[in-house]
C-alpha positions in Angstrom: 17.5 37.9 -34.0 18.4 41.2 -32.7 16.7 43.8 -30.9 16.8 46.1 -33.9 14.9 43.4 -36.0 12.4 43.3 -33.3 12.0 47.2 -33.5 11.8 46.9 -37.4 9.2 44.1 -37.0 7.0 46.3 -34.7 7.4 49.4 -36.8 6.0 47.5 -39.5 2.7 46.4 -38.0 -0.4 48.1 -39.4 -2.4 50.2 -37.0 -5.4 48.2 -37.8 -4.2 45.4 -35.7 -4.9 47.4 -32.5 -8.7 47.1 -33.3 -8.6 43.3 -33.8 -7.5 41.5 -30.7 -7.4 38.3 -32.7 -4.7 39.8 -35.3 -3.1 41.6 -32.2 -2.4 38.1 -30.4 -1.0 36.7 -33.7 1.2 39.6 -34.0 2.6 39.2 -30.4 3.1 35.5 -30.5 5.4 36.4 -33.7 7.1 39.3 -31.9 8.1 36.9 -29.0 10.3 35.1 -31.4 12.7 38.1 -32.0 15.6 38.2 -29.8 15.2 34.6 -28.7 18.4 32.7 -28.3 19.4 30.0 -31.0 17.2 26.9 -31.6 19.6 25.0 -29.6 17.5 26.1 -26.4 14.2 25.0 -27.9 13.9 21.5 -26.0 14.8 23.2 -22.8 12.2 25.9 -23.3 9.6 23.3 -24.4 10.2 21.2 -21.3 9.9 24.4 -19.0 6.5 25.0 -20.8 5.0 21.7 -20.3 6.2 21.7 -16.4 4.7 25.1 -15.9 1.5 24.4 -17.4 2.0 27.5 -20.1 0.9 26.9 -23.6 4.3 27.8 -25.0 7.7 29.2 -23.5 9.9 30.6 -26.3 12.5 32.0 -23.9 12.0 35.5 -25.0 14.4 37.9 -23.2 13.3 40.7 -20.7 14.6 43.5 -22.6 12.3 42.3 -25.7 9.4 41.8 -23.7 9.6 45.3 -22.1 9.9 46.8 -25.9 6.9 44.9 -26.7 5.1 46.2 -23.7 6.1 49.8 -24.6 4.9 49.3 -28.1 1.7 48.4 -27.0 1.2 51.4 -24.9 2.5 53.7 -27.5 -0.1 52.5 -29.8 -3.3 52.0 -27.4 -4.2 54.8 -25.2 -7.4 53.2 -24.2 -7.5 51.4 -20.6 -10.4 49.1 -21.4 -8.4 47.9 -24.5 -5.3 47.1 -22.6 -7.4 45.5 -19.9 -9.0 43.2 -22.5 -5.8 42.4 -24.1 -4.4 41.3 -20.5 -7.5 39.0 -20.2 -6.9 37.3 -23.6 -3.1 36.9 -23.1 -3.5 35.4 -19.6 -6.3 32.9 -21.3 -3.7 32.0 -24.0 -1.3 31.6 -21.2 2.0 31.3 -23.0 4.9 32.0 -20.7 5.5 35.4 -22.7 2.0 36.0 -22.5 1.7 35.8 -18.6 5.1 38.0 -18.7 3.6 40.7 -20.9 0.1 40.5 -19.1 2.1 41.6 -15.9 4.2 44.3 -17.6 0.7 45.8 -19.1 -1.0 45.5 -15.6 2.0 47.4 -13.8 1.5 50.1 -16.1 -2.3 50.6 -15.7 -3.2 54.0 -14.0 -5.2 52.4 -11.3 -4.2 49.5 -8.8 -4.7 46.1 -10.9 -4.9 43.7 -8.1 -8.3 42.7 -8.5 -7.8 42.2 -12.3 -4.8 40.2 -11.5 -6.6 38.0 -9.1 -9.7 37.6 -11.5 -7.3 36.1 -14.1 -6.1 33.0 -11.9 -6.6 29.6 -13.1 -6.9 26.6 -10.7 -3.2 26.2 -11.2 -0.3 28.6 -11.8 3.3 28.4 -11.7 4.4 30.3 -8.4 7.5 31.8 -10.3 5.2 33.4 -12.6 2.7 34.8 -9.9 5.7 36.2 -8.0 7.1 38.0 -11.2 3.8 39.5 -12.0 3.4 40.8 -8.5 6.8 42.3 -8.6 6.2 44.0 -11.9 3.0 45.5 -10.3 4.9 46.8 -7.1 7.7 48.1 -9.4 4.9 49.8 -11.3 4.1 51.9 -8.2 0.8 50.2 -7.0 0.6 50.0 -3.5 0.2 46.5 -1.8 -3.5 46.5 -0.8 -4.8 46.0 2.6 -5.8 42.6 3.8 -9.5 43.6 4.2 -9.6 44.8 0.6 -8.4 41.1 -0.7 -10.8 39.3 2.0 -13.2 38.4 -0.9 -10.3 36.3 -2.5 -9.2 35.0 0.8 -12.9 33.6 1.1 -12.7 32.0 -2.2 -9.7 29.7 -0.9 -7.3 27.8 -3.2 -5.0 29.4 -5.4 -6.7 32.8 -4.9 -5.9 32.4 -0.8 -2.5 31.5 -1.6 -2.0 34.5 -4.2 -3.3 37.0 -1.6 -0.5 35.8 0.8 2.0 36.1 -2.0 0.9 39.8 -2.5 0.9 40.5 1.0 4.0 39.0 2.1 5.9 42.3 1.8 3.6 43.6 4.5 4.7 41.2 7.1 3.2 42.0 10.4 0.2 43.4 9.4 -0.9 39.8 8.5 -2.3 38.0 11.3 -0.8 34.8 11.9 -4.1 32.9 12.0 -4.5 34.1 8.2 -1.1 32.9 7.2 -1.6 29.5 8.7 -5.1 28.8 7.5 -3.8 29.2 3.8 -4.0 26.0 1.8 -0.7 24.0 1.6 1.8 24.9 -1.4 4.9 23.9 -3.0 8.3 24.6 -1.4 8.3 28.1 -2.4 5.0 28.9 -1.1 5.8 27.3 2.3 9.1 29.4 2.8 7.1 32.4 2.0 4.6 31.4 4.7 7.2 30.7 7.2 8.8 34.1 6.4 5.4 35.8 7.2 5.2 34.0 10.5 8.6 35.3 11.4 7.8 39.0 10.4 
């Protein structure tokens, strides 16, 4: 399906869906299918979804996801409604839902770091977390201070690990003892930990 067909689909959606989050989630799930490569890749995306813990992984290309995010902001101008949608997307936790939640958070008017951390499940794919963090940074939101994130460090586990992912661009501002005390993670996380210790 082409980008034009995605635009056509979105243009045909009734404005009434924006006041009904359940309907909007269904529309978004359908919108993700536009622009997805041929079904020959379905078995691969199914395996990727299962491996990452996502409820689905359709393989929607990045330009399509950005069009969908833009469409939402064009039609919804209430920050609370966008925040509620972000929460529902993360809870459903399709791969595209997480990507869209990151794009929406990146374009919120105030820093969304606390919202992002509050959404985390016990297990998350580090690639998805890094992608969301990159989007939020790209959205012009400054990396928060260590002290402002201390509550999440104190919670431990994935919250502590994700704080280090957020702060890894701040390098020398993160004390070595904070980096060393974080719970162990997979290969990517440990490479980031080592990079922080070298900065």
